[in-house]
Every structure is written in structure tokens, then in C-alpha cells.
C-alpha positions as CSV (number, residue, x, y, z in Angstrom):
1,M,256.2,-5.2,-9.4
2,I,253.6,-2.4,-10.0
3,L,255.1,-1.3,-5.7
4,K,259.1,-1.6,-7.7
5,K,257.9,1.2,-10.3
6,T,256.2,2.8,-7.7
7,R,260.1,3.9,-5.9
8,L,261.3,4.4,-8.3
9,F,259.1,6.7,-10.2
10,I,259.0,8.0,-6.1
11,L,262.8,8.2,-6.1
12,I,263.3,9.5,-9.6
13,A,260.7,12.3,-9.4
14,L,262.8,13.4,-6.0
15,L,266.1,13.3,-7.3
16,V,264.5,15.6,-10.6
17,I,262.9,18.2,-8.4
18,M,266.0,18.0,-6.0
19,L,268.4,19.6,-9.7
20,A,266.0,21.2,-10.4
21,A,266.8,23.2,-6.6
22,C,270.0,23.0,-6.9
23,A,269.9,25.4,-10.3
24,S,267.6,28.3,-9.4
25,G,269.6,30.4,-8.9
26,S,273.6,30.1,-9.4
27,G,274.3,30.8,-13.2
28,M,274.5,33.7,-16.1
29,T,271.4,33.9,-18.0
30,E,270.3,36.5,-19.8
31,S,268.2,38.6,-17.9
32,D,270.8,39.3,-15.6
33,L,272.2,41.3,-18.7
34,V,269.4,44.1,-17.3
35,F,270.3,46.5,-15.2
36,H,267.2,47.6,-12.6
37,V,267.4,50.9,-11.7
38,N,264.7,53.4,-10.9
39,G,261.4,51.0,-11.6
40,G,263.2,50.9,-15.3
41,E,264.9,47.9,-16.7
42,F,268.0,48.5,-19.1
43,A,268.7,46.5,-21.6
44,L,272.4,46.6,-23.6
45,N,272.6,47.6,-26.7
46,S,268.9,48.8,-26.8
47,D,268.4,53.1,-26.2
48,A,270.5,54.2,-23.8
49,S,267.6,57.7,-23.5
50,A,265.2,56.2,-21.0
51,L,268.5,55.0,-19.4
52,I,270.2,58.5,-19.3
53,A,266.8,59.9,-18.0
54,A,265.9,57.5,-14.5
55,L,269.7,58.3,-13.8
56,G,269.2,61.8,-14.5
57,D,270.6,65.2,-15.5
58,D,273.8,65.2,-12.6
59,Y,276.2,64.2,-15.0
60,A,279.7,64.4,-16.8
61,Y,279.1,64.9,-20.1
62,S,282.2,62.9,-22.4
63,E,282.4,62.2,-26.2
64,A,284.1,60.7,-29.0
65,V,284.8,59.8,-32.4
66,S,284.0,56.0,-32.6
67,C,286.2,53.9,-33.2
68,H,283.7,51.1,-34.7
69,Y,280.6,52.9,-35.5
70,V,279.6,56.4,-37.7
71,G,279.1,59.3,-35.3
72,M,280.1,59.8,-31.3
73,D,281.0,56.9,-28.2
74,K,280.0,59.1,-25.5
75,T,280.0,58.8,-21.9
76,F,277.4,59.9,-19.0
77,A,279.2,59.7,-15.5
78,Y,277.3,60.2,-12.6
79,D,278.2,59.1,-9.2
80,G,278.7,55.8,-8.4
81,I,277.7,54.9,-12.5
82,Q,279.1,55.4,-15.5
83,V,276.7,54.8,-19.2
84,F,278.8,54.2,-21.8
85,T,277.3,54.0,-25.5
86,Y,277.6,53.5,-29.0
87,P,275.8,55.6,-32.2
88,V,274.4,53.4,-35.1
89,D,272.0,55.2,-37.0
90,G,271.6,58.4,-34.6
91,V,270.6,57.0,-31.7
92,D,273.2,55.9,-29.0
93,H,272.7,52.4,-28.3
94,I,273.4,51.3,-24.0
95,D,277.5,49.5,-24.7
96,E,278.2,49.8,-21.1
97,I,277.1,50.1,-17.7
98,Y,280.2,50.7,-15.1
99,I,279.5,51.1,-11.3
100,T,281.6,52.4,-8.8
101,S,278.9,52.4,-5.5
102,N,276.6,50.4,-3.4
103,Q,273.6,52.6,-4.8
104,Y,274.0,50.2,-7.5
105,S,273.1,46.8,-8.4
106,T,272.9,43.5,-9.9
107,A,269.7,41.3,-11.2
108,K,270.7,39.2,-8.9
109,G,271.7,41.5,-5.3
110,I,275.7,42.1,-6.2
111,T,277.0,45.2,-5.5
112,V,280.4,47.2,-4.7
113,G,281.2,45.6,-1.1
114,S,279.6,42.5,-1.9
115,T,282.2,39.0,-1.5
116,L,283.5,36.1,-3.9
117,A,281.0,34.1,-1.6
118,D,277.7,36.0,-2.9
119,I,278.8,36.1,-6.4
120,Q,279.3,32.3,-6.0
121,K,275.7,32.2,-4.5
122,A,273.9,33.6,-7.1
123,Y,276.0,32.8,-9.9
124,G,277.4,29.1,-9.1
125,K,279.7,28.1,-7.6
126,D,282.5,27.6,-10.7
127,A,282.3,31.7,-9.9
128,A,286.0,33.1,-10.1
129,D,288.8,35.2,-11.0
130,V,290.2,32.2,-13.9
131,D,293.7,33.7,-14.1
132,G,294.1,35.1,-10.7
133,D,293.8,39.2,-12.3
134,G,292.0,40.5,-10.1
135,L,289.1,40.2,-12.5
136,L,286.3,38.1,-12.6
137,V,284.6,37.9,-16.0
138,L,280.9,36.2,-16.0
139,N,279.5,35.3,-19.5
140,L,276.3,33.1,-20.9
141,D,279.0,29.6,-20.8
142,G,280.1,30.8,-17.6
143,P,283.7,32.3,-16.7
144,S,285.9,33.6,-19.2
145,I,289.3,35.6,-18.5
146,D,288.1,37.7,-21.9
147,T,285.0,40.7,-22.6
148,D,285.3,39.0,-26.1
149,Q,280.6,38.9,-25.7
150,P,278.3,40.0,-23.6
151,C,278.9,39.4,-19.9
152,L,279.3,40.8,-16.2
153,Y,282.6,41.7,-15.2
154,F,284.1,42.2,-11.8
155,V,286.7,44.3,-9.9
156,M,288.0,42.7,-6.9
157,D,290.1,43.2,-4.1
158,G,291.1,39.8,-2.8
159,D,287.5,38.3,-2.4
160,T,286.1,41.8,-2.0
161,V,284.3,44.1,-5.3
162,L,285.4,46.9,-6.1
163,E,283.8,48.2,-8.7
164,F,281.0,45.5,-11.4
165,S,279.5,46.3,-15.2
166,I,277.0,45.2,-16.4
167,Y,279.2,45.2,-20.1
168,S,277.6,44.2,-24.0
169,A,281.5,43.7,-26.3
170,S,279.8,45.4,-29.1
171,N,282.2,46.5,-30.8
172,R,284.0,42.3,-30.6
173,Q,281.0,41.1,-32.5
């Protein structure tokens, strides 16, 4: 009897370990919505000034009256990356980080030029272009057809990433 219980315990422990190993490295988490560059970590909806400082002064700047907030929405366009901000109480917050260069990556290493297989390895096999429009959207609930909550989205050309974004969806909340 003790031998049967020991075998059952070992079998259950092995099953738990195998399931944990399968889950590691896949799926979307809050940390996937953090951008890493030049030794810094920059979260969506945080003060954009540190990110702008980390990226440097070589940017094109534009602004427009915010449709959702009081103040000006701003865009800082660098070579290969754009930072979009929104104002709250006089502070510019990170709304979106839009990437068009392979110099930058997601927290799990996906960059322009990565493949759908790379995305699925990083975020899970269910990562897919849900409606076939070339836009692969991943949020904390999994793949989606809409960017109505914080997400990563990838503009695809077939199975290849052309551009991608870390997006807060702040104006949709």
C-alpha cells in the first residue's frame, strides 16, 4: 500500500513539474508591457520624461490637443521608434511605444523581423492573427481582435513582424 501511495505521489509531482515547465516562457504577463532600453525599464502610463531622456535628444516632435485629456498629446519620433504620450496633471504619460526597427525588442525578445513561430514560442501557441487582417494583438487575456486594453500588437507581413507596439489603451479605459 505504501508503495502505491509513493508511486502516485511521484507521478503527481512529475505531472506538476511538467505542466510548470510547459507554462514557463509562454503567455502574456504585466512585465511584457514594460519596455527596456539603455538599461532602463519603462512602464505604460508612467511619466514619459525618463524614457525620452533614455532615448536622447535626436527626435522629431509633434503635438495635438488631446481628445480625451486636458492638455496636449505628444509624439516623439526617433529613428525606428515613436513614443506617444498623454497629459495628466501636467505630466506626460507613456501611451504607446511604436517600433519599426530591429534595434528594439519586446521584453521576451521579439523584434521587427521575428516570425510568427518566434511570437508563439515567446507568448504561447495560441498567439495568432485572430481575424486574418495582419494585426496580431496580445493582451493579458490572450489573443484579441481589438486594442481596447493594454496590449502588445504586431503588424505582420505573412509570418514576419513588420512593426510592433506596446500600447496602454489609456483613452479606451
